[in-house]
C-alpha positions in Angstrom: -0.2 0.0 0.1 0.7 3.8 -0.9 0.2 7.1 1.7 -2.5 9.2 0.0 -1.1 12.9 0.3 -3.5 15.3 -0.4 -2.1 18.8 -1.9 -2.7 22.3 -0.1 -5.7 23.0 -2.0 -7.3 20.0 -2.2 -7.0 19.7 1.6 -8.9 22.9 2.0 -11.9 22.0 -0.3 -12.1 18.3 2.0 -11.7 20.5 5.2 -15.1 21.8 3.7 -16.8 19.2 2.6 -19.6 18.1 4.5 -19.8 14.7 5.8 -20.9 12.7 3.5 -19.0 14.3 0.2 -16.1 13.7 3.1 -16.8 9.9 3.3 -16.9 9.5 -0.6 -14.1 11.0 -0.8 -11.9 8.9 1.9 -13.7 5.7 0.6 -11.8 6.5 -2.9 -8.7 7.4 -1.9 -8.9 4.3 -0.1 -9.6 2.1 -3.1 -6.5 3.8 -4.8 -4.4 3.1 -2.2 -5.5 -0.3 -2.0 -5.7 -1.0 -5.8 -2.7 1.4 -6.7 -0.9 -1.6 -8.6 -3.5 -1.4 -11.1 -2.5 1.1 -14.1 -4.9 4.6 -13.9 -4.2 7.5 -15.7 -6.1 10.0 -13.6 -5.7 13.2 -16.0 -7.5 11.7 -18.7 -10.8 11.0 -17.1 
């Protein structure tokens, strides 16, 4: 597994997000961290 670090802008958005959105963000980041060996080009999506 890898450590996920948010850029300052992303940290600010996360801090301001409501609880439901924050939980969705955490779920997504956990999936990315757990499945980091799968090649995904996030910027092209």
